[in-house]
N, C-alpha and C positions, 0 to 999 in steps of 0.2 A: 617396678610397675610394669604390668603387661599392657601393651597398647594393641588394640585390634580394630580393624575396619569392618563394619557390618552395614548391611543394607536393610531397608524395611523388610520385615518378614523373616530375617535371619536371627538366630539365637546363639547364646553361649551358655555353657553349663558351669556351675560352681559346685564342685563335689557331686554327690549323687542326688541331692535334694533341691537344688536351686537352678532354675532356668530363667535367663533374662532374654527377652525378645525385643528387638527394635520394632516399634509399631509404626512410627513415622519420623521423618526428618523434614522440618520446615525450611523454607528458603532463608529465613533469618537465623538459622542455626539451632533452633529449639528441637530437641529430640524427645520423643515420647517412648518410654520403656514400659514393658509389661514384665512383672516379676512373679514367677510361680515358685512358691516356697511353702514349707509347712507353716500352719497357723501359729505354732508356738515360737517360731523364729521371729525375733524383733527386727524390723527393717525401718530404718530412719534415714532421712536426708542428712548429710553430714553437718550442714549448718544448724539443724535442730539439735543434733547431738552435742555440738560445740556450745550452743546457747544453754542447753540443760546443764552441761558441765560447768560453764561459767557461773550460772545461777547457784549451783550447789556450792561452788567455791566461795562465792560472795556471801552466801548464808552462813558459812563457817567463820567469817571474819568477825572478830570481837570488836564491839563498839568501844571507842576510847572515851575518856571523860569529856574531852573537848567536843566530840561528836554528840554526846548526850546533852551537854550544856547548850550547844547550838540548836539542837532540835527542840529542847524545852523552851528556848527563847522564841523561836519561830512559832511554836504552838501556843504560847501564852500571849503573843501579840500578832495574831494572824493578819491584821490590816496594815501593820507597819511595813514599810519598804526596807529591805536589807540593802546596805551599801557594800 
């Protein structure tokens, strides 16, 4: 991992096509960044990428017979409280 110190208005380059500029640093520690990159380059916050990955993995899980039975029970008796 490369660790750099940058002040507002300073930039760093990633390859020939991506420039990241520090726009502001708030007293509470929030940093605003500007990213200049080609439109076709996907840029995501890491937590969004992780959530998307988790959702894809969850969608691949096969439902067990027990899961299906429990779901059918809940759907057939929606007003009953489950213990």
